[in-house]
C-alpha positions as CSV (number, residue, x, y, z in Angstrom):
1,M,56.6,-65.6,-16.6
2,S,59.0,-63.5,-15.1
3,Q,57.5,-59.9,-14.3
4,T,59.4,-56.5,-13.8
5,T,58.2,-54.1,-11.4
6,R,59.1,-50.5,-10.7
7,T,59.6,-48.7,-7.2
8,T,59.5,-45.0,-6.9
9,A,60.0,-42.4,-4.2
10,P,57.3,-41.9,-1.7
11,A,54.5,-39.7,-2.9
12,A,54.2,-36.2,-1.7
13,P,51.2,-35.7,0.9
14,G,48.0,-35.4,-0.5
15,A,49.2,-37.0,-3.8
16,G,46.8,-39.6,-5.4
17,T,49.4,-42.1,-6.9
18,S,53.0,-43.1,-6.4
19,H,54.1,-41.0,-8.8
20,G,52.9,-37.7,-7.2
21,I,50.2,-37.5,-10.2
22,T,47.2,-36.1,-9.2
23,A,43.8,-35.3,-10.8
24,K,42.9,-31.9,-11.6
25,G,39.1,-32.2,-12.2
26,L,39.0,-32.6,-15.9
27,Q,36.6,-35.0,-17.5
28,G,37.7,-38.2,-18.4
29,G,36.9,-40.2,-21.6
30,Q,36.0,-37.6,-23.7
31,L,38.3,-38.3,-26.6
32,G,39.2,-41.7,-28.7
33,L,42.2,-42.2,-30.8
34,L,40.5,-40.9,-33.9
35,A,39.9,-37.7,-32.2
36,V,42.7,-37.2,-30.7
37,V,44.9,-37.8,-34.4
38,V,42.2,-35.1,-35.7
39,L,43.5,-32.9,-33.1
40,G,46.8,-33.1,-33.5
41,I,46.6,-32.8,-37.2
42,S,44.5,-29.5,-36.8
43,T,47.1,-28.2,-34.5
44,I,50.1,-28.7,-36.9
45,A,47.6,-27.2,-39.9
46,P,49.2,-28.9,-42.9
47,A,47.3,-26.3,-45.6
48,Y,48.7,-23.4,-43.9
49,T,51.9,-24.9,-43.2
50,L,52.7,-26.1,-46.8
51,T,51.9,-22.7,-48.6
52,S,54.1,-21.1,-46.6
53,A,57.1,-23.7,-46.0
54,L,57.1,-25.1,-49.7
55,G,58.7,-22.2,-51.7
56,P,61.4,-21.3,-49.2
57,T,62.4,-25.1,-48.7
58,V,62.5,-25.6,-52.6
59,N,64.9,-22.7,-52.7
60,E,67.2,-24.6,-50.2
61,A,66.6,-28.3,-51.5
62,G,65.8,-28.3,-55.3
63,L,64.9,-31.5,-56.5
64,Q,65.5,-32.9,-53.0
65,L,62.8,-31.6,-51.6
66,P,60.8,-34.9,-50.6
67,V,64.0,-36.6,-48.9
68,I,64.8,-33.5,-47.1
69,F,61.0,-33.5,-45.5
70,L,62.0,-37.1,-44.5
71,I,65.2,-36.0,-42.7
72,G,63.5,-33.2,-40.8
73,F,61.1,-35.5,-39.8
74,I,63.7,-37.7,-38.1
75,P,64.1,-35.7,-34.7
76,M,60.2,-35.4,-34.4
77,I,59.6,-38.9,-34.7
78,L,62.5,-39.6,-32.0
79,V,61.1,-36.9,-29.5
80,S,57.9,-38.4,-30.1
81,L,58.6,-41.6,-29.2
82,A,60.1,-40.2,-25.7
83,Y,56.7,-38.6,-25.0
84,R,55.3,-41.7,-25.4
85,E,57.7,-43.6,-22.9
86,L,56.8,-40.9,-20.6
87,N,53.3,-40.4,-21.1
88,A,52.9,-44.1,-20.4
89,D,54.5,-43.9,-17.3
90,S,53.0,-40.7,-15.8
91,P,50.0,-39.6,-18.0
92,D,49.6,-35.8,-16.7
93,S,48.2,-32.6,-18.7
94,G,51.3,-30.8,-17.6
95,T,53.4,-32.9,-20.0
96,T,56.6,-31.3,-20.4
97,F,56.3,-29.3,-17.0
98,T,55.4,-32.4,-15.2
99,W,57.8,-35.0,-16.7
100,V,61.0,-32.7,-16.7
101,T,60.3,-31.9,-13.0
102,K,60.2,-35.3,-12.1
103,A,63.2,-36.1,-14.0
104,F,65.2,-32.8,-13.0
105,G,63.4,-31.3,-10.3
106,P,61.3,-28.2,-9.9
107,W,63.1,-25.7,-11.4
108,V,64.4,-27.3,-14.6
109,G,60.6,-28.5,-15.1
110,W,59.3,-24.9,-14.5
111,M,61.3,-23.6,-17.2
112,G,60.3,-26.5,-19.5
113,G,56.8,-25.6,-18.7
114,W,57.8,-21.9,-19.6
115,G,59.2,-23.3,-22.7
116,L,55.8,-25.0,-24.0
117,L,53.9,-21.8,-23.0
118,A,56.0,-19.5,-24.7
119,A,56.0,-21.5,-27.9
120,N,52.0,-21.7,-27.8
121,I,51.5,-18.0,-27.2
122,I,53.7,-17.2,-30.0
123,V,52.3,-19.3,-32.4
124,L,48.7,-18.4,-31.4
125,S,49.7,-15.1,-32.5
126,N,51.0,-16.1,-35.8
127,L,48.0,-18.3,-36.7
128,A,45.9,-15.4,-36.0
129,A,47.6,-13.2,-38.4
130,V,47.6,-16.1,-41.1
131,A,43.7,-16.4,-40.5
132,V,43.3,-12.5,-40.9
133,D,45.3,-12.3,-44.0
134,F,43.5,-15.3,-45.6
135,F,40.0,-14.0,-44.4
136,Y,40.4,-10.9,-46.1
137,L,41.6,-12.7,-49.3
138,F,38.7,-14.8,-49.4
139,I,36.4,-12.0,-49.2
140,A,38.0,-10.5,-52.0
141,Q,38.2,-13.6,-54.0
142,L,34.3,-14.1,-53.0
143,T,32.9,-10.6,-54.0
144,G,35.4,-10.4,-57.1
145,A,37.0,-7.4,-55.4
146,P,40.7,-7.6,-54.9
147,E,41.0,-4.3,-53.1
148,L,39.4,-6.0,-50.2
149,A,42.8,-8.3,-49.7
150,D,44.3,-4.9,-49.1
151,L,42.4,-4.3,-46.0
152,A,44.6,-7.0,-44.2
153,A,47.5,-4.3,-44.6
154,N,45.5,-1.8,-42.5
155,K,47.0,-2.4,-39.0
156,P,44.3,-1.2,-36.8
157,L,41.5,-3.1,-38.6
158,N,44.1,-6.2,-38.7
159,V,44.6,-6.0,-34.9
160,A,41.0,-5.8,-34.5
161,T,40.1,-8.7,-36.6
162,C,42.7,-10.9,-35.0
163,F,41.1,-10.1,-31.8
164,V,37.9,-11.3,-33.0
165,F,39.4,-14.3,-34.6
166,V,41.0,-15.2,-30.8
167,A,37.7,-14.5,-28.7
168,L,35.8,-17.2,-31.4
169,A,38.5,-19.7,-30.7
170,V,38.7,-19.1,-26.9
171,W,34.9,-19.2,-26.8
172,V,35.1,-22.7,-28.3
173,S,37.8,-24.2,-26.7
174,Y,36.1,-22.7,-23.2
175,R,33.2,-24.8,-24.0
176,G,35.4,-28.0,-24.0
177,L,36.8,-30.7,-25.7
178,H,33.4,-32.0,-27.1
179,T,32.5,-28.6,-28.9
180,T,36.1,-28.7,-29.9
181,K,35.9,-32.4,-31.5
182,V,32.5,-31.1,-33.4
183,V,34.4,-28.2,-34.5
184,Q,37.9,-29.6,-35.7
185,Y,36.1,-32.8,-37.8
186,G,34.4,-30.0,-39.6
187,L,37.3,-27.9,-40.4
188,V,40.0,-30.6,-40.6
189,G,37.8,-32.5,-42.7
190,F,37.3,-29.7,-45.4
191,Q,41.3,-29.2,-45.2
192,L,41.9,-32.5,-46.0
193,L,39.4,-32.9,-48.6
194,V,40.2,-30.1,-50.7
195,L,44.2,-31.0,-50.4
196,G,43.2,-34.4,-51.8
197,L,41.1,-32.5,-54.7
198,F,44.3,-30.4,-55.0
199,V,46.9,-33.5,-55.1
200,A,44.4,-35.5,-57.4
201,L,44.1,-32.9,-60.1
202,A,47.9,-32.2,-60.2
203,F,48.6,-35.8,-60.4
204,A,46.0,-36.1,-63.5
205,N,46.9,-32.8,-65.3
206,W,50.9,-32.5,-64.5
207,S,52.0,-32.8,-68.2
208,S,49.6,-30.0,-69.4
209,S,51.9,-27.7,-67.5
210,E,54.8,-25.9,-69.1
211,T,57.0,-26.3,-66.3
212,S,56.1,-29.7,-65.3
213,I,58.7,-32.4,-64.8
214,P,58.2,-36.2,-64.5
215,F,58.5,-38.2,-61.2
216,S,61.8,-39.5,-60.2
217,W,62.9,-41.9,-57.6
218,E,66.1,-39.8,-57.0
219,W,64.3,-37.1,-55.2
220,F,64.4,-39.5,-52.3
221,D,68.3,-40.3,-53.0
222,V,70.2,-39.0,-49.8
223,T,73.5,-39.0,-52.1
224,K,72.0,-36.5,-53.9
225,I,72.1,-33.8,-51.1
226,E,75.1,-31.4,-51.9
227,T,75.6,-29.9,-49.1
228,F,75.2,-30.0,-45.3
229,G,73.6,-26.8,-45.4
230,Q,70.4,-28.7,-47.1
231,V,70.3,-31.2,-44.4
232,A,70.3,-28.2,-41.6
233,A,67.7,-26.7,-43.7
234,G,65.7,-29.7,-43.4
235,I,66.4,-30.1,-39.7
236,S,65.1,-26.1,-39.4
237,L,62.2,-26.9,-41.3
238,S,60.8,-29.7,-39.4
239,I,60.6,-27.7,-36.4
240,F,58.0,-25.7,-37.8
241,V,56.0,-27.9,-40.6
242,Y,55.8,-30.8,-37.8
243,W,55.4,-29.0,-34.5
244,G,52.0,-29.6,-32.7
245,W,51.5,-33.2,-32.3
246,D,52.5,-32.9,-28.8
247,V,48.6,-31.6,-28.1
248,C,47.9,-35.1,-28.5
249,L,49.8,-35.7,-25.1
250,T,48.0,-32.8,-23.3
251,V,44.6,-34.1,-23.4
252,N,46.0,-37.8,-21.8
253,E,43.9,-37.0,-18.6
254,E,40.5,-36.7,-21.1
255,T,41.2,-39.3,-23.2
256,S,40.1,-43.2,-23.2
257,N,42.9,-45.1,-22.1
258,G,45.0,-42.0,-21.8
259,K,48.2,-44.0,-20.8
260,K,48.4,-45.7,-24.1
261,T,46.0,-43.5,-26.7
262,A,47.4,-40.3,-26.3
263,G,51.0,-41.6,-27.1
264,L,50.0,-43.5,-29.8
265,A,47.8,-40.4,-31.3
266,G,51.0,-38.2,-31.1
267,T,53.2,-40.7,-33.1
268,L,50.4,-41.4,-35.5
269,T,49.7,-37.8,-36.0
270,A,53.2,-37.3,-37.0
271,V,53.5,-39.9,-39.4
272,V,50.2,-38.8,-41.3
273,V,51.2,-35.6,-41.5
274,L,54.4,-36.9,-43.2
275,G,52.2,-38.8,-45.8
276,I,50.4,-35.4,-46.4
277,Y,53.4,-33.5,-46.8
278,L,54.8,-36.1,-49.2
279,L,52.4,-36.4,-51.6
280,V,51.3,-32.7,-51.8
281,T,55.1,-32.0,-52.6
282,I,55.4,-35.0,-55.3
283,A,52.5,-33.4,-56.6
284,T,53.3,-29.8,-56.8
285,M,56.9,-30.6,-57.9
286,M,55.6,-32.4,-60.8
287,F,53.3,-30.1,-61.9
288,A,54.9,-26.8,-61.3
289,G,58.6,-27.6,-61.5
290,V,61.5,-26.3,-59.5
291,G,61.9,-23.5,-61.7
292,D,62.4,-20.0,-60.8
293,T,59.7,-18.2,-63.3
294,G,56.2,-18.6,-63.9
295,I,54.2,-20.9,-61.7
296,G,57.8,-22.8,-60.6
297,L,58.3,-23.5,-57.1
298,N,61.5,-21.5,-56.8
299,N,60.1,-18.1,-58.2
300,E,60.3,-16.0,-55.0
301,E,57.3,-14.4,-56.2
302,N,55.3,-17.6,-55.0
303,H,57.2,-18.1,-51.7
304,A,54.9,-16.5,-49.5
305,N,52.2,-18.6,-50.8
306,I,52.6,-21.0,-53.2
307,F,48.7,-22.4,-53.2
308,T,47.8,-18.8,-54.1
309,A,50.2,-19.2,-57.2
310,L,49.2,-22.9,-58.3
311,A,45.7,-23.1,-57.1
312,S,43.9,-21.5,-60.2
313,P,46.2,-23.6,-62.7
314,I,45.5,-27.0,-60.9
315,M,42.1,-26.3,-59.9
316,G,40.6,-24.1,-62.1
317,P,37.0,-22.7,-61.3
318,V,37.1,-24.2,-57.8
319,A,40.4,-22.5,-57.1
320,I,38.7,-20.3,-54.4
321,L,38.4,-23.9,-52.2
322,M,42.3,-23.6,-51.4
323,S,41.9,-20.3,-50.1
324,L,39.3,-21.4,-48.1
325,A,41.1,-24.4,-47.0
326,V,44.2,-22.3,-45.6
327,L,41.7,-19.9,-44.0
328,S,40.1,-23.2,-42.3
329,S,43.4,-24.4,-41.4
330,S,44.7,-21.3,-39.7
331,A,41.3,-20.8,-37.8
332,A,41.4,-24.7,-36.9
333,S,44.9,-24.4,-35.5
334,L,44.3,-21.3,-33.7
335,Q,41.5,-22.9,-31.8
336,S,42.8,-26.3,-31.5
337,T,46.2,-25.0,-30.1
338,F,44.4,-23.4,-27.2
339,T,44.1,-26.9,-26.1
340,S,48.0,-27.1,-24.8
341,P,48.5,-23.8,-23.0
342,S,45.3,-23.8,-21.1
343,R,46.2,-27.1,-19.6
344,S,49.8,-26.5,-19.3
345,L,48.7,-23.5,-16.9
346,L,46.3,-25.6,-15.1
347,A,48.7,-28.5,-14.3
348,M,51.5,-25.9,-13.4
349,A,49.1,-24.0,-10.9
350,H,47.4,-27.4,-9.6
351,Y,50.9,-28.2,-8.5
352,G,51.7,-24.7,-7.0
353,A,54.1,-23.4,-9.5
354,L,51.5,-20.9,-10.7
355,P,49.1,-18.7,-8.8
356,K,45.7,-20.5,-8.2
357,P,43.5,-18.9,-10.1
358,F,44.8,-20.7,-13.3
359,S,43.8,-24.0,-11.6
360,R,40.2,-23.0,-11.8
361,L,38.0,-24.9,-13.9
362,S,34.4,-24.2,-15.5
363,K,31.8,-25.5,-13.3
364,K,29.4,-26.0,-16.4
365,F,32.0,-27.6,-19.0
366,A,34.9,-28.7,-16.5
367,T,37.5,-26.9,-18.6
368,P,40.2,-24.7,-17.5
369,G,38.4,-21.8,-18.0
370,F,40.4,-19.2,-16.4
371,A,43.5,-20.3,-18.1
372,T,42.0,-20.7,-21.5
373,I,40.9,-16.9,-21.3
374,A,44.4,-16.0,-20.1
375,S,46.1,-17.6,-23.0
376,G,44.0,-15.7,-25.6
377,V,44.3,-12.4,-23.6
378,L,48.2,-13.0,-23.7
379,S,48.4,-14.3,-27.4
380,A,46.0,-11.3,-28.7
381,G,48.5,-8.8,-26.8
382,F,51.4,-10.2,-28.0
383,Y,50.4,-10.0,-31.5
384,A,49.5,-6.4,-31.1
385,V,52.5,-5.5,-29.9
386,M,54.6,-7.7,-32.6
387,H,52.4,-5.7,-34.9
388,V,54.0,-2.7,-33.9
389,V,57.6,-3.3,-33.6
390,S,58.3,-5.9,-36.1
391,E,58.5,-5.4,-40.0
392,N,57.6,-9.0,-40.8
393,V,55.6,-10.3,-37.9
394,L,55.2,-13.8,-39.2
395,N,58.7,-14.2,-40.3
396,D,60.1,-13.2,-36.8
397,T,57.7,-15.1,-34.9
398,I,58.1,-18.3,-36.7
399,L,61.7,-18.2,-36.3
400,A,61.3,-17.4,-32.7
401,L,59.2,-20.0,-32.4
402,G,61.4,-22.4,-33.5
403,L,64.0,-21.3,-30.7
404,M,61.2,-22.3,-28.2
405,I,60.2,-25.7,-29.6
406,C,63.6,-26.7,-29.6
407,F,64.3,-25.9,-26.2
408,Y,61.1,-27.7,-24.7
409,Y,61.0,-30.7,-27.1
410,G,65.1,-31.0,-26.4
411,L,64.6,-30.7,-22.6
412,T,61.5,-33.4,-22.8
413,A,63.6,-35.7,-24.7
414,F,66.8,-35.8,-22.2
415,A,64.3,-36.0,-19.3
416,C,63.2,-39.1,-20.7
417,V,66.7,-40.5,-21.2
418,W,67.4,-39.5,-17.5
419,Y,64.0,-40.5,-15.8
420,F,64.5,-44.0,-17.3
421,R,68.2,-44.3,-16.6
422,N,67.8,-47.1,-14.3
423,S,65.6,-49.4,-16.7
424,A,67.4,-48.5,-20.2
425,F,69.9,-51.2,-20.4
426,S,67.1,-53.7,-19.4
427,S,66.0,-54.8,-22.7
428,V,66.6,-53.6,-26.5
429,R,63.3,-52.3,-26.6
430,N,64.0,-50.0,-23.5
431,F,67.7,-49.1,-24.8
432,T,66.1,-48.2,-28.2
433,L,62.9,-46.2,-26.8
434,R,64.2,-44.9,-23.6
435,L,67.7,-43.9,-24.4
436,L,68.8,-44.0,-28.0
437,C,66.2,-42.1,-30.1
438,P,65.3,-39.5,-27.3
439,L,69.0,-39.0,-26.8
440,L,69.6,-38.2,-30.7
441,G,66.6,-36.4,-30.6
442,G,67.6,-34.2,-28.2
443,V,71.1,-33.6,-29.1
444,G,69.6,-32.7,-32.5
445,L,67.6,-29.7,-31.4
446,L,70.2,-28.5,-29.1
447,V,72.6,-28.0,-31.8
448,V,69.5,-26.4,-33.9
449,F,68.9,-24.2,-30.9
450,L,72.4,-23.0,-30.3
451,Q,73.2,-22.2,-34.0
452,T,69.7,-20.5,-34.5
453,A,70.5,-18.3,-30.9
454,A,73.6,-17.7,-32.6
455,D,72.8,-16.5,-36.0
456,S,69.6,-14.8,-35.0
457,W,71.9,-12.4,-32.7
458,A,72.7,-10.1,-36.0
459,P,70.0,-7.6,-36.9
460,E,69.6,-8.9,-40.7
461,F,68.5,-12.6,-39.3
462,G,64.5,-12.4,-40.0
463,S,62.9,-9.3,-41.0
464,G,65.9,-7.1,-40.0
465,S,64.0,-5.7,-37.1
466,E,66.1,-4.9,-34.0
467,I,66.3,-3.8,-30.6
468,F,69.3,-2.0,-29.6
469,G,71.4,-3.4,-32.4
470,V,70.2,-7.0,-31.4
471,G,68.1,-9.0,-33.9
472,L,64.3,-9.1,-32.9
473,V,64.4,-12.8,-33.5
474,F,67.0,-13.3,-30.5
475,V,65.1,-11.0,-28.2
476,L,62.0,-12.8,-28.7
477,G,63.5,-16.4,-28.6
478,V,66.2,-16.3,-25.9
479,G,64.7,-13.1,-24.2
480,I,61.5,-14.5,-23.7
481,L,63.3,-17.5,-22.1
482,A,65.4,-15.0,-19.9
483,M,62.1,-13.5,-18.6
484,G,61.0,-17.1,-17.5
485,V,63.7,-17.1,-15.6
486,V,62.7,-13.7,-13.7
487,F,59.0,-15.0,-13.5
488,M,60.7,-18.2,-12.0
489,L,62.3,-16.7,-9.3
490,V,59.2,-14.6,-8.2
491,M,57.3,-17.5,-8.1
492,S,59.6,-19.5,-5.9
493,R,59.3,-16.7,-3.4
494,R,55.7,-16.8,-3.6
495,R,54.9,-20.4,-4.3
496,P,57.7,-21.8,-2.3
497,G,56.3,-25.4,-1.9
498,F,56.6,-26.4,-5.5
499,F,60.6,-25.5,-5.5
500,R,60.9,-27.5,-2.3
501,G,59.3,-30.6,-4.3
502,E,56.5,-30.8,-1.9
503,T,53.9,-31.3,-4.9
504,I,55.8,-33.1,-7.7
505,R,59.0,-35.1,-6.1
506,R,62.0,-36.2,-8.3
507,D,61.1,-39.4,-9.2
508,T,63.4,-42.0,-10.9
509,P,61.9,-45.5,-11.5
510,A,64.3,-48.3,-10.4
511,L,64.6,-51.7,-11.9
512,V,63.6,-54.6,-9.5
513,V,65.5,-58.0,-10.2
514,P,62.6,-60.2,-11.1
515,E,61.9,-63.2,-8.5
């Protein structure tokens, strides 16, 4: 049997492998495939995502909502395949930072890491905000005192409660993946059980609703999509509703057989979440219809929180479980999302791209303790500032988040194409997974990034908040990336070794002709 081997550039001094990838002291073998998939589902937070995304998407897609979910899934699955290829070659907790550095060099790699960190800090503040809102809503429902839900509108109390949620999430994350796994099994399990009950009751009682509509396979008919705007809406939606599966790759150094398990878990997570979305979408469409009155999904009064409008009609006396499910979904995601930025900060400091303190591990739990606490402080501070300057903190941060995700997902996809360019044409499998899929995914995300950046310049984009006449979403998205350039230049002066390629070298695997 012929064999194909790869040659690489010589390792940097002190590097433990020919790829320049070195261990960081994280404890390996803590997670299996199921645990990593649960972690990925938790980060995506399907209950929280669906309740805020279904309404606006129905407004764009109408009856074609299911096929729009499928179209939006395409760039995500294409990019996940790129992640899987890169992880199989060089498993490292730095993911985007490490892989882009190996493909394009330290300067582009540093910005890739910055994009990942920025996206996670933004979404952490967003998740904290949702957790606060649903916490007070749940208390109001539990006590039968609706006025308690209004406490979330009290800004000082809201910010203080946010700090408490962030502190709890940091505490669990600091204690390591074993504690995280136990917490996530409980929270994700409860979330999925409630969603399952919601779907079952909606299917069982759909005909009893005055706005119900029967199931139709035409909902999956691509030819029924009337405008390109619906397709664009689907791709934009995917950036928000599917994002988070890459946390599965971040824990590759702490996973059993990380080269294989982490990449497989990322792809499986995306597929499982797609199944959840389609089931919930079909069930809600059949029960509520897509009208703009009553409980119809296109009623603007229901757009902010679909499950609040549908929980009582569908679930009756146990409707409070849905509020608790969304609360647990956002809280679970808040906790699990800390996994990604903490390990990215650890990797960047380990390879000399950030100050050394970020590479410190907890002696007791073998976790990136300093980086975890720093992530909590940054996300809480970002949330507090945004709550002051933005009229609609949730909407603006979600839109800015889309820019960050497009940037670092797309950069990783292009890194896969360039890194494996010498082997891309060696087989049909390599051509598909190392060139075609990553390239299509990267181009799609690049188009969305440029279009969103252009649209967000206008103040009316998002909440209408502005800074010196420029839309806040643009300031947040593009401004944070520009800020990354400034920090990168500072780090290049203080930590020049990384930027000279001394810790991670550009590494292009070469295809060797079999004997």
